[in-house]
C-alpha positions in Angstrom: 0.0 0.0 0.0 1.3 3.4 -1.0 1.5 6.2 1.6 0.6 9.6 0.7 2.6 12.6 1.8 0.8 14.6 4.4 2.4 17.8 3.1 0.5 17.5 -0.2 -3.1 18.5 0.1 -3.8 16.9 -3.3 -3.1 13.5 -4.5 -2.7 12.5 -8.2 -4.8 9.7 -9.6 -3.4 8.8 -13.2 -6.1 6.3 -14.2 -9.5 7.9 -13.3 -13.0 6.4 -14.0 -14.7 8.2 -16.8 -18.4 9.5 -16.4 -20.1 10.2 -19.5 -23.1 12.4 -20.1 -25.1 12.7 -23.3 -25.9 16.2 -24.6 -27.9 17.3 -27.7 -27.2 20.6 -29.3 -30.4 22.8 -29.6 -30.7 25.8 -31.8 -30.7 28.0 -28.8 -27.1 26.8 -28.0 -25.8 28.1 -31.3 -24.6 31.4 -32.5 -25.2 33.2 -35.8 -22.6 31.1 -37.4 -24.6 28.0 -36.6 -22.0 26.6 -34.2 -22.2 26.2 -30.3 -21.5 29.5 -28.7 -18.3 29.1 -26.7 -19.8 29.8 -23.2 -22.3 27.0 -23.8 -19.5 24.4 -23.7 -19.1 25.4 -20.0 -22.7 24.9 -19.4 -22.5 21.2 -20.9 -19.6 20.6 -18.6 -21.4 22.0 -15.5 -24.4 19.7 -16.2 -22.0 16.7 -16.6 -20.5 17.5 -13.2 -23.8 17.7 -11.5 -24.9 14.5 -13.0 -21.6 12.9 -12.1 -22.2 13.9 -8.5 -25.8 12.5 -8.8 -24.5 9.2 -10.1 -22.3 8.9 -7.1 -25.4 9.5 -4.8 -24.9 13.0 -4.0 -27.5 15.8 -4.8 -26.2 19.4 -4.5 -29.3 20.4 -2.6 -28.6 17.9 0.0 -25.0 18.9 0.3 -26.3 22.5 1.0 -28.9 21.3 3.4 -27.0 18.6 5.4 -23.5 20.1 5.2 -23.8 23.8 4.3 -21.3 23.4 1.4 -21.4 24.1 -2.2 -18.8 23.5 -4.9 -17.5 26.5 -6.9 -15.2 26.5 -9.8 -12.0 28.3 -8.8 -10.2 27.8 -12.0 -10.7 26.5 -15.4 -8.6 26.1 -18.5 -10.3 25.0 -21.8 -9.1 24.2 -25.3 -11.7 24.5 -28.0 -10.5 22.1 -30.7 -13.5 21.9 -33.2 -17.0 23.4 -33.4 -20.1 21.6 -32.5 -23.2 22.5 -34.5 -27.2 22.3 -34.1 -28.6 18.9 -33.5 -25.2 17.2 -32.8 -25.1 14.5 -30.3 -22.3 15.0 -27.8 -20.8 13.1 -25.0 -19.5 15.2 -22.1 -17.1 13.4 -19.8 -15.8 13.9 -16.2 -12.7 12.4 -14.8 -11.4 12.8 -11.4 -7.7 13.8 -11.6 -6.8 14.9 -8.1 -8.6 14.7 -4.8 -7.8 17.0 -1.9 -9.2 17.8 1.5 -11.1 20.9 0.2 -10.7 20.8 -3.6 -10.9 18.4 -6.6 -9.3 18.7 -10.0 -11.2 17.2 -12.9 -10.5 16.6 -16.6 -13.4 17.2 -18.9 -13.9 16.6 -22.6 -16.7 17.2 -25.0 -16.9 14.8 -28.0 -18.9 14.1 -31.1 -18.4 10.4 -31.4 -14.6 9.8 -31.1 -13.9 13.4 -32.1 -12.8 15.7 -29.3 -14.4 19.1 -29.6 -13.2 20.7 -26.3 -11.0 19.7 -23.3 -10.8 21.3 -20.0 -9.0 21.1 -16.5 -11.4 22.4 -13.7 -10.5 23.0 -10.1 -13.6 22.8 -7.9 -13.4 24.1 -4.3 -15.7 23.1 -1.4 -17.0 26.2 0.3 -19.1 27.0 3.2 -22.4 28.4 2.2 -22.5 31.2 4.8 -18.8 32.4 4.5 -17.8 31.2 1.0 -14.6 30.2 2.6 -12.9 26.7 1.8 -14.0 23.9 4.0 -13.3 20.1 3.9 -15.3 18.1 1.4 -17.9 16.2 3.5 -16.5 12.9 4.6 -19.1 10.8 3.0 -18.5 12.4 -0.5 -14.7 12.3 0.1 -15.0 8.6 0.9 -17.1 7.9 -2.3 -14.4 9.8 -4.4 -11.8 7.9 -2.7 -13.5 4.6 -3.6 -13.8 5.7 -7.2 -10.1 6.3 -7.2 -9.4 3.0 -5.7 -11.4 1.2 -8.5 -9.6 3.3 -11.2 -6.1 2.2 -10.0 -4.6 -0.5 -12.1 -4.0 -3.8 -10.3 -0.5 -4.3 -8.9 1.5 -7.3 -10.0 
């Protein structure tokens, strides 16, 4: 069993489990050029993150009610590779890259079939709803994320 350094608040997990969420592009998602407006890619990613948490058994409304926490995007880097257009069927993925005490790093991808359209690195912080100061991720959610990481690790020889 590998021991983690206590000095590092974030641990790296090189083989995450990929969560996939389907998205259909509607006319309202496009600009005058007929392609998805750049900010809408962020909305698609946000929806996928919400559904990822839901698939893990965590509703964001319950996190607010039971723990007084919300998740906020503290940083995001996105690369737009190719445009999506009206009526495209897309897949938005979420991969847990790093898990820390108060934040998580995610890799996200929007694809049309096998073709990558956008990729992003997203840092999400857990904050108290009253103060908006960083707080520890609730233990039950942190444990669930830890189990995901454990499942994603390749078997040792």
